[in-house]
N, CA, C and O of each residue as an XYZ file, in Angstrom:
492
protein
N     195.657    249.610    181.756
C     194.690    250.117    180.802
C     193.295    249.750    181.284
O     192.956    248.574    181.417
N     192.525    250.738    181.533
C     191.180    250.541    182.053
C     190.261    250.084    180.935
O     190.277    250.643    179.838
N     189.460    249.065    181.219
C     188.490    248.585    180.254
C     189.062    247.724    179.144
O     188.337    247.357    178.219
N     190.309    247.403    179.210
C     190.912    246.552    178.189
C     191.392    245.268    178.845
O     192.208    245.288    179.767
N     190.879    244.171    178.362
C     191.283    242.886    178.919
C     192.514    242.393    178.186
O     192.561    242.400    176.956
N     193.499    241.970    178.938
C     194.718    241.438    178.336
C     194.592    239.931    178.188
O     194.087    239.246    179.077
N     195.050    239.437    177.075
C     195.081    237.998    176.848
C     196.505    237.530    177.093
O     197.371    237.694    176.234
N     196.751    236.957    178.245
C     198.085    236.485    178.575
C     199.113    237.602    178.573
O     200.313    237.338    178.511
N     198.660    238.844    178.640
C     199.568    239.969    178.662
C     200.085    240.343    177.290
O     200.668    241.417    177.143
N     199.901    239.515    176.281
C     200.528    239.751    174.986
C     199.847    240.844    174.176
O     200.517    241.610    173.484
N     198.515    240.923    174.255
C     197.810    241.824    173.372
C     198.297    243.260    173.515
O     198.697    243.877    172.528
N     198.270    243.794    174.718
C     198.667    245.192    174.855
C     200.172    245.338    174.673
O     200.633    246.373    174.192
N     200.945    244.325    175.048
C     202.393    244.419    174.891
C     202.782    244.502    173.419
O     203.678    245.266    173.061
N     202.127    243.734    172.571
C     202.430    243.798    171.140
C     202.015    245.157    170.593
O     202.733    245.739    169.780
N     200.874    245.666    171.026
C     200.423    246.962    170.519
C     201.362    248.090    170.947
O     201.379    249.150    170.322
N     202.138    247.869    171.999
C     203.080    248.882    172.471
C     204.444    248.800    171.782
O     205.300    249.658    171.999
N     204.647    247.777    170.957
C     205.913    247.645    170.238
C     206.010    248.706    169.150
O     204.995    249.158    168.620
N     207.247    249.103    168.818
C     207.423    250.013    167.689
C     207.381    249.211    166.388
O     207.327    247.981    166.407
N     207.406    249.918    165.266
C     207.281    249.257    163.963
C     208.376    248.224    163.724
O     208.096    247.114    163.273
N     209.610    248.582    164.022
C     210.728    247.672    163.788
C     210.575    246.395    164.615
O     210.846    245.299    164.124
N     210.146    246.536    165.854
C     209.953    245.367    166.725
C     208.845    244.472    166.184
O     208.971    243.248    166.203
N     207.761    245.073    165.703
C     206.659    244.285    165.139
C     207.089    243.570    163.863
O     206.715    242.419    163.637
N     207.875    244.251    163.029
C     208.356    243.628    161.793
C     209.228    242.425    162.143
O     209.091    241.359    161.543
N     210.125    242.598    163.114
C     210.980    241.480    163.505
C     210.154    240.331    164.078
O     210.378    239.174    163.723
N     209.198    240.637    164.963
C     208.374    239.588    165.561
C     207.606    238.827    164.483
O     207.580    237.596    164.502
N     206.986    239.532    163.552
C     206.229    238.861    162.485
C     207.140    237.918    161.701
O     206.782    236.772    161.429
N     208.321    238.418    161.342
C     209.253    237.587    160.593
C     209.768    236.416    161.399
O     209.898    235.309    160.878
N     210.064    236.653    162.673
C     210.582    235.576    163.530
C     209.546    234.471    163.701
O     209.893    233.290    163.737
N     208.278    234.853    163.805
C     207.219    233.841    163.903
C     207.205    232.980    162.639
O     207.147    231.753    162.721
N     207.257    233.621    161.479
C     207.240    232.855    160.229
C     208.489    231.986    160.107
O     208.394    230.811    159.750
N     209.656    232.553    160.399
C     210.900    231.783    160.319
C     210.822    230.568    161.242
O     211.208    229.466    160.851
N     210.327    230.761    162.457
C     210.214    229.656    163.407
C     209.284    228.571    162.858
O     209.593    227.383    162.954
N     208.158    228.971    162.291
C     207.205    227.989    161.775
C     207.750    227.229    160.575
O     207.336    226.099    160.313
N     208.689    227.851    159.838
C     209.228    227.202    158.641
C     210.520    226.427    158.893
O     210.991    225.728    157.996
N     211.107    226.529    160.089
C     212.400    225.892    160.327
C     212.341    224.374    160.332
O     213.345    223.715    160.064
N     211.191    223.820    160.631
C     211.095    222.372    160.816
C     211.003    221.574    159.528
O     211.193    220.358    159.551
N     210.718    222.219    158.407
C     210.593    221.470    157.157
C     209.260    220.754    157.078
O     208.223    221.412    156.984
N     209.247    219.406    157.115
C     207.992    218.659    156.990
C     206.979    219.096    158.052
O     207.313    219.318    159.215
N     205.730    219.208    157.599
C     204.676    219.606    158.530
C     204.477    221.103    158.577
O     203.595    221.599    159.279
N     205.303    221.832    157.825
C     205.220    223.282    157.906
C     203.889    223.810    157.392
O     203.420    224.837    157.882
N     203.265    223.149    156.426
C     202.001    223.665    155.899
C     200.923    223.615    156.975
O     200.076    224.506    157.049
N     200.950    222.577    157.808
C     199.995    222.502    158.910
C     200.235    223.649    159.881
O     199.292    224.275    160.364
N     201.509    223.918    160.163
C     201.825    225.002    161.086
C     201.445    226.348    160.495
O     200.976    227.227    161.218
N     201.638    226.526    159.191
C     201.236    227.784    158.569
C     199.721    227.933    158.585
O     199.213    229.051    158.671
N     198.990    226.819    158.504
C     197.537    226.887    158.623
C     197.126    227.391    160.004
O     196.092    228.040    160.157
N     197.945    227.085    161.000
C     197.674    227.530    162.368
C     198.043    228.993    162.581
O     197.732    229.563    163.627
N     198.701    229.604    161.602
C     199.225    230.952    161.777
C     198.133    231.956    162.137
O     198.314    232.765    163.047
N     197.006    231.912    161.437
C     195.922    232.863    161.732
C     195.446    232.715    163.171
O     195.201    233.707    163.857
N     195.315    231.471    163.623
C     194.880    231.224    165.000
C     195.916    231.741    165.992
O     195.568    232.347    167.005
N     197.186    231.498    165.695
C     198.277    231.930    166.569
C     198.296    233.449    166.677
O     198.380    234.005    167.772
N     198.217    234.107    165.532
C     198.276    235.559    165.496
C     197.075    236.164    166.223
O     197.219    237.141    166.958
N     195.904    235.591    166.021
C     194.705    236.081    166.716
C     194.866    235.903    168.222
O     194.498    236.784    168.999
N     195.411    234.772    168.629
C     195.631    234.509    170.042
C     196.602    235.489    170.684
O     196.496    235.796    171.871
N     197.546    235.974    169.892
C     198.512    236.945    170.393
C     197.947    238.361    170.401
O     198.484    239.243    171.071
N     196.869    238.578    169.660
C     196.339    239.918    169.523
C     197.191    240.778    168.614
O     197.217    242.001    168.753
N     197.888    240.148    167.684
C     198.787    240.842    166.750
C     197.950    241.200    165.527
O     198.034    240.551    164.484
N     197.143    242.244    165.679
C     196.129    242.583    164.683
C     196.703    242.992    163.334
O     196.080    242.750    162.300
N     197.882    243.610    163.328
C     198.465    244.060    162.060
C     199.633    243.160    161.629
O     200.593    243.620    161.011
N     199.530    241.881    161.965
C     200.578    240.909    161.644
C     200.876    240.867    160.148
O     202.036    240.954    159.746
N     199.839    240.735    159.322
C     200.050    240.581    157.875
C     200.822    241.756    157.291
O     201.723    241.568    156.474
N     200.469    242.963    157.710
C     201.161    244.168    157.231
C     202.645    244.127    157.609
O     203.508    244.460    156.797
N     202.930    243.717    158.845
C     204.327    243.680    159.299
C     205.094    242.521    158.669
O     206.296    242.635    158.425
N     204.417    241.418    158.408
C     205.077    240.300    157.729
C     205.434    240.696    156.292
O     206.509    240.347    155.803
N     204.545    241.418    155.619
C     204.847    241.881    154.260
C     206.080    242.782    154.265
O     206.934    242.676    153.384
N     206.173    243.662    155.247
C     207.341    244.551    155.339
C     208.600    243.752    155.638
O     209.667    244.053    155.103
N     208.485    242.724    156.498
C     209.625    241.855    156.791
C     210.100    241.184    155.504
O     211.291    241.188    155.194
N     209.157    240.610    154.761
C     209.515    239.878    153.551
C     210.115    240.793    152.488
O     210.940    240.348    151.691
N     209.716    242.061    152.462
C     210.276    243.020    151.505
C     211.676    243.466    151.922
O     212.544    243.674    151.075
N     211.891    243.612    153.233
C     213.152    244.168    153.740
C     214.223    243.123    154.009
O     215.414    243.409    153.894
N     213.808    241.916    154.366
C     214.766    240.895    154.789
C     214.928    239.874    153.667
O     214.078    239.009    153.455
N     216.048    240.002    152.958
C     216.291    239.097    151.833
C     217.458    238.143    152.110
O     217.715    237.228    151.327
N     218.159    238.361    153.222
C     219.298    237.506    153.570
C     219.351    237.330    155.088
O     218.756    238.104    155.837
N     220.072    236.300    155.523
C     220.226    236.053    156.956
C     220.818    237.267    157.671
O     220.477    237.549    158.820
N     221.706    237.978    156.982
C     222.326    239.145    157.614
C     221.311    240.253    157.866
O     221.450    241.012    158.825
N     220.284    240.356    157.012
C     219.221    241.340    157.229
C     218.415    240.975    158.477
O     218.050    241.846    159.266
N     218.144    239.684    158.645
C     217.405    239.203    159.815
C     218.209    239.504    161.085
O     217.661    239.974    162.082
N     219.506    239.227    161.031
C     220.370    239.497    162.183
C     220.410    240.996    162.485
O     220.327    241.391    163.648
N     220.535    241.823    161.467
C     220.574    243.278    161.655
C     219.298    243.763    162.339
O     219.350    244.579    163.259
N     218.159    243.258    161.884
C     216.879    243.639    162.478
C     216.834    243.231    163.946
O     216.390    244.000    164.798
N     217.293    242.020    164.236
C     217.300    241.524    165.620
C     218.212    242.375    166.496
O     217.830    242.759    167.601
N     219.395    242.666    166.014
C     220.378    243.415    166.810
C     219.940    244.850    167.097
O     220.495    245.510    167.976
N     218.950    245.325    166.357
C     218.469    246.681    166.562
C     217.188    246.736    167.393
O     216.433    247.706    167.331
N     216.964    245.700    168.152
C     215.897    245.702    169.162
C     216.598    245.862    170.502
O     217.447    245.055    170.877
N     216.226    246.917    171.213
C     216.970    247.279    172.419
C     216.171    247.179    173.711
O     216.772    247.054    174.778
N     214.854    247.228    173.660
C     214.044    247.242    174.875
C     213.973    245.846    175.491
O     213.496    244.903    174.859
N     214.444    245.725    176.711
C     214.465    244.426    177.395
C     213.076    243.784    177.490
O     212.964    242.581    177.258
N     212.005    244.534    177.823
C     210.689    243.893    177.884
C     210.243    243.339    176.526
O     209.578    242.305    176.463
N     210.606    244.022    175.454
C     210.262    243.546    174.112
C     211.029    242.271    173.788
O     210.460    241.327    173.240
N     212.309    242.235    174.121
C     213.110    241.029    173.900
C     212.517    239.856    174.667
O     212.418    238.746    174.143
N     212.123    240.110    175.911
C     211.543    239.043    176.740
C     210.222    238.550    176.141
O     209.958    237.348    176.118
N     209.400    239.476    175.661
C     208.128    239.097    175.056
C     208.349    238.276    173.788
O     207.709    237.241    173.600
N     209.247    238.729    172.924
C     209.522    237.997    171.681
C     210.045    236.600    171.999
O     209.622    235.620    171.387
N     210.956    236.513    172.947
C     211.502    235.205    173.339
C     210.389    234.296    173.863
O     210.322    233.118    173.514
N     209.521    234.856    174.703
C     208.423    234.056    175.276
C     207.475    233.570    174.180
O     207.059    232.412    174.189
N     207.132    234.448    173.237
C     206.235    234.059    172.147
C     206.870    232.954    171.298
O     206.207    231.978    170.946
N     208.146    233.110    170.974
C     208.819    232.090    170.153
C     208.902    230.758    170.879
O     208.690    229.713    170.264
N     209.207    230.769    172.175
C     209.240    229.510    172.929
C     207.851    228.885    172.984
O     207.716    227.673    172.820
N     206.812    229.697    173.214
C     205.449    229.159    173.246
C     205.106    228.486    171.923
O     204.504    227.413    171.907
N     205.484    229.108    170.825
C     205.228    228.510    169.509
C     206.041    227.242    169.308
O     205.534    226.243    168.797
N     207.308    227.285    169.713
C     208.187    226.117    169.544
C     207.677    224.927    170.351
O     207.852    223.778    169.945
N     207.056    225.197    171.479
C     206.610    224.120    172.372
C     205.183    223.655    172.091
O     204.655    222.822    172.828
N     204.551    224.175    171.043
C     203.176    223.765    170.712
C     203.048    222.267    170.505
O     202.012    221.677    170.812
N     204.100    221.656    169.983
C     204.070    220.212    169.713
C     204.394    219.397    170.972
O     204.392    218.167    170.949
N     204.670    220.102    172.059
C     205.029    219.422    173.294
C     206.537    219.434    173.526
O     207.002    219.137    174.625
N     207.287    219.774    172.501
C     208.745    219.865    172.605
C     209.220    220.833    171.530
O     208.543    221.037    170.522
N     210.367    221.417    171.747
C     210.958    222.297    170.738
C     211.912    221.477    169.884
O     212.731    220.721    170.405
N     211.802    221.629    168.581
C     212.722    220.924    167.689
C     214.121    221.529    167.839
O     214.258    222.667    168.288
N     215.149    220.780    167.468
C     216.511    221.340    167.506
C     216.635    222.614    166.671
O     217.366    223.532    167.044
N     215.924    222.674    165.542
C     215.960    223.868    164.695
C     215.331    225.072    165.398
O     215.843    226.189    165.320
N     214.211    224.824    166.088
C     213.561    225.905    166.840
C     214.483    226.410    167.943
O     214.650    227.616    168.125
N     215.074    225.479    168.671
C     215.982    225.854    169.761
C     217.165    226.657    169.227
O     217.580    227.638    169.844
N     217.707    226.243    168.082
C     218.856    226.936    167.488
C     218.488    228.360    167.085
O     219.262    229.290    167.315
N     217.317    228.535    166.490
C     216.874    229.872    166.090
C     216.741    230.785    167.307
O     217.248    231.907    167.296
N     216.074    230.322    168.343
C     215.879    231.140    169.546
C     217.218    231.430    170.211
O     217.455    232.546    170.672
N     218.089    230.433    170.262
C     219.423    230.624    170.844
C     220.201    231.683    170.066
O     220.858    232.537    170.662
N     220.127    231.627    168.731
C     220.847    232.578    167.891
C     220.342    234.004    168.143
O     221.142    234.931    168.272
N     219.030    234.176    168.213
C     218.453    235.504    168.481
C     218.932    236.014    169.833
O     219.324    237.174    169.956
N     218.903    235.161    170.841
C     219.335    235.579    172.181
C     220.828    235.905    172.207
O     221.247    236.791    172.952
N     221.631    235.211    171.416
C     223.071    235.553    171.317
C     223.245    236.934    170.699
O     224.075    237.720    171.156
N     222.464    237.232    169.660
C     222.541    238.552    169.037
C     222.195    239.638    170.052
O     222.729    240.746    170.006
N     221.286    239.295    170.973
C     220.875    240.248    172.013
C     221.803    240.206    173.211
O     221.625    240.964    174.164
N     222.797    239.324    173.169
C     223.755    239.155    174.259
C     223.045    238.793    175.573
O     223.363    239.311    176.643
N     222.075    237.887    175.445
C     221.341    237.411    176.629
C     221.834    236.032    177.017
O     221.347    235.452    177.987
C-alpha cells in the first residue's frame, strides 16, 4: 500500500480482516485480558492503548457485536472454528501472544486460552 505506514504490520492486516474475524479478534482480546482475574482492571485500562497500537480502529463496534452474539463458551468456539484464512489465524495468534507476554510471561490461563484456540484451528 503506497503512502500507508504499517505499524508492526498489524494495522493494514486488521483492516483486511472480514467482519467475523474482527468480531472474534475483539472478543479474544477481551477474553485474554479477563482470564487472569486479579489485576484485570489495570489490563482493561490498557485496552485503549493496546487497540490503538494495533490500529484496530473499529474495535469497540466489533466488541459490542461479540458481546451480543457470544453468550456461551460454545459460541466463542463456533466463532473461532469459522475462521479459515491462515494469515488471519497467524495474526490473531501473534496478537494474543504479544498481549499475554506484556507482563514478561504468559499466565497459565493465557497459555490455555491460546492453546485452545489453536486446537480449534487444528494448528
